[in-house]
C-alpha positions in Angstrom: 0.3 -32.4 -55.0 -2.7 -35.0 -54.7 -6.0 -35.1 -56.5 -8.4 -36.1 -53.8 -11.2 -38.4 -54.9 -13.8 -36.8 -52.7 -14.3 -35.2 -49.3 -15.3 -38.3 -47.4 -13.9 -39.4 -44.1 -11.8 -42.0 -45.8 -10.1 -39.1 -47.7 -9.4 -37.2 -44.5 -7.8 -40.4 -43.0 -5.7 -40.8 -46.2 -4.5 -37.2 -45.9 -3.7 -37.8 -42.2 -1.6 -40.8 -43.1 0.4 -38.8 -45.6 0.9 -36.0 -43.2 1.9 -38.4 -40.4 4.5 -40.0 -42.6 6.1 -36.8 -43.8 5.7 -34.0 -41.1 8.6 -33.4 -38.8 8.9 -31.4 -35.6 8.3 -27.8 -36.3 6.8 -28.3 -39.8 3.7 -26.3 -40.8 1.2 -28.3 -43.1 -0.4 -26.1 -45.7 -3.3 -27.6 -47.7 -4.1 -25.6 -50.9 -7.6 -26.5 -52.2 -9.5 -25.5 -55.4 -13.0 -25.1 -54.1 -16.2 -23.3 -54.9 -17.4 -23.0 -58.5 -15.0 -21.2 -61.0 -17.2 -18.3 -61.5 -19.0 -18.0 -58.0 -18.1 -16.2 -54.9 -19.3 -18.5 -52.0 -17.7 -21.6 -50.8 -20.1 -24.6 -50.4 -20.6 -25.6 -46.8 -19.4 -29.1 -47.5 -16.1 -27.8 -48.6 -15.9 -25.6 -45.5 -16.7 -28.6 -43.4 -14.1 -30.7 -45.2 -11.4 -28.0 -44.5 -12.4 -28.1 -40.8 -12.0 -31.8 -40.7 -8.5 -31.5 -42.3 -7.6 -29.3 -39.5 -9.3 -31.2 -36.7 -8.6 -34.7 -37.6 -5.8 -34.8 -40.3 -3.3 -32.4 -38.7 -3.3 -29.6 -41.3 -2.2 -26.3 -39.9 -3.2 -23.9 -42.8 -5.9 -24.2 -45.4 -5.4 -22.1 -48.4 -8.8 -22.3 -50.2 -8.5 -20.7 -53.7 -10.2 -20.5 -57.1 -8.4 -19.4 -60.2 -11.0 -17.0 -61.3 -12.5 -15.3 -58.2 -11.4 -14.2 -54.6 -13.6 -16.5 -52.4 -14.8 -16.0 -48.9 -16.8 -17.9 -46.2 -20.0 -16.0 -46.3 -22.4 -15.9 -49.1 -23.4 -12.5 -48.1 -21.6 -9.3 -48.7 -18.9 -8.5 -51.1 -16.0 -11.0 -51.9 -13.1 -10.6 -49.8 -10.1 -12.3 -48.4 -10.8 -13.9 -45.0 -8.7 -15.3 -42.3 -10.2 -17.5 -39.7 -8.5 -18.6 -36.6 -9.5 -22.1 -35.6 -7.5 -23.0 -32.5 -3.9 -23.1 -33.4 -4.6 -23.4 -37.1 -5.1 -20.6 -39.6 -7.9 -20.8 -42.4 -7.3 -18.6 -45.4 -9.6 -18.3 -48.3 -8.4 -16.0 -51.1 -6.9 -16.4 -54.5 -4.9 -13.2 -54.0 -2.6 -14.3 -51.4 
């Protein structure tokens, strides 16, 4: 478990270094990230962008975005729900109910 200092490019590089050090053939890297406000439903765009950079640049295979109080989703419209996004070979999950 790591407490990331921010969502900057340097942080993505640090995550990549850790993944490159530990990942072995056949491993799937899952990043579980607490995001969004504790009592809101929407995930801020900068959090979504960070998750995409972790997949595209750092080698993360699965993003599990969660909040301890609410089920989160990508869109700020519509009711809260679990969502699965396929981004190339990676899976993007956003739910506290998984």
